[in-house]
C-alpha positions, 0 to 999 in steps of 0.5 A: 450444525454439522460437526467438522473434523480436522486432522492434525496434518490438515491443521498444520497445512492451514497454518503453513498457508497462513505463515506463508503470507507473513513476509508478504504482509510485512512488506506491504505494511512497511511500504504503506508506513514508509513509502506512502508517508514520504511527504517532505514537501506537501504543505497543508496536505501533509497531515492528511496524507500522513494520517491516511498512510498511517491508518493504511499501515496499521490495517495491514499490520493488524491483518498480519497479526490476525493471520499470525495468531490464527496460525499459532492456534492451528499449530497448537491445536495440531500438537495437542491432537497428536498428543491425545492420539499418542496418549490414546494409543498408549492407553489401548496398548496397556489395556490390550497388552499388545504393542503400540504398532497394532493400534492405528495412529494418527497417520494410519491408512484410513486415518481412523485412530481413536483420537484421530481428527482425520475424517472420511477424507483420510490421510493416505491417497493421492491427495492425502496429507503426507505430514506437517509440511503439507500435502503429497498429492497433486493438490498438495502443499508443494513448491510455492515460490512465495515462501512457505505458503503452498502454491499447489494448495492454492492453485485455481482456474483463472488465477493470476498468470506468470506475467503478474507474478514476475512483475511483483515477486522476486525469484526467491518468492518475496514481494517486490514493491518498487518505490516510484521515481520522483520527477521535478516539474522541469518548467516549474523548476526553471521558473523558480530559478529565474525568480531567484534572480529578481528576489532581492529587487522585488523585496526592496521594492515591495518587502515581499519574497517573490518565489513565495508568491509564485512557485513555492505553493506548487513546488514539490506538491504537484510532483508528489501527488503523481508520485503518491498516486503511483505508490498507492497503485503499487500498494493495491497491486501488491495486496491483490497479488497476496490475495491471489496467492491465497486464492478465493477457494481451496480446490485441492482440499475438497473436504469438510475441513477445507470448506470450513477453513475457507469460510473463515479465510473469506472474512480475512480476504474481505478486509484486504479486498476492501483495502485494495478498493481503497488503494485504487480509489486513492491512486485514481484521485491523486492522479486526477488531482495531480493532472488538474494541479499540473494544468493550473500550474501551466497557466500560472507559469505562463503568467510568471513568464510574462512577469519575468519577460516584462516588468522584472527585467525592466525594473532591474534596468531602471533601479540597477542601471550600474548594478547598484541601487539607484535612488531615482530623482528624474520624474519621468524615470520614477513614473516608468518605475511605478508603471512597471511595478503596477504591471508586475503587481497586476500579474502577481494578483492574477497568479494569486487568484489562480493559486487560490483555486489550487489551494481550494482544490487541495483543501477538498482533497484533504477532506477526501483523504480524511474520509478515506482514512476513516474508511481505512480504519473501519476496515481494521476489524475485518482486515485484522480479524483472525482468519 
């Protein structure tokens, strides 16, 4: 295996590249840990969704830690190499009895000092390394709007365009991850309000809580599914933007050192790319499930309208003719009450059957979420691997 030489300034440039991703990865992990785990009204789905969000946040946190450790090691190695160069130069000065200025140091034009890590690419020249801050040449570390990560160092043909960058990055270069707006299902909310007007009546007749039989199994959950679909789509887009700032290649540094670093960085990119694919799958499935649950809810609300427009107001008139509970004694009136009660119970039975179908779909979704959580945890070794 051929030996690859690194100059201290190359190592500093690599470290600056990784340090520039720290803020972005921190924003992504916090979004997964806070926004994707905002689940106040998900019922039985809450545990599965919370576990998935937690695993996702942990994978991103490990990815951030892996890059941080690698950047630390690169900076430390650069510092040690410079120290060795200085010691070697001082030693040669003593042996030769000459001034240290006569000995090429780590920033000599050809980069060839006795302890220098600079290879044939050298340090000077249009694409050479100007110092720890990065590269002075056209492919160098300059003007990256995302912070300390060098944009010029990462530029590539066919890369992310300015429109995508404008959507996902603020003017100061920090990653912008908008929290979705939560919208209540208007018809569901209206039905829920109408049911409360008959709650006491129905409880007196059946000892059942009417909203719990009709709207409670749906309220919040179908809206939150759409909300979470948008949140995971945003998380995937943000992760993709971070991958694009790193780029799949390093065309500005066509040196053995750059190629070696790129091969190590590719492992980290593979882990994050896996998270992106997972985000897309989760967003698509949550969106599909939200649409399916919404269609089911419309059918359930149609039945609820039949209940609210028929048996319930009729029962209210029969049982509360003067706004006080009436104990009926007339057989004909009693029979009419029983008839309307049976109609209401029949409609509630249809609603219950439809809700059972929604619950079965939610149970299948919970199982799928558990599988995605396992997939997310399996990515920890690659997403969190030091670059």
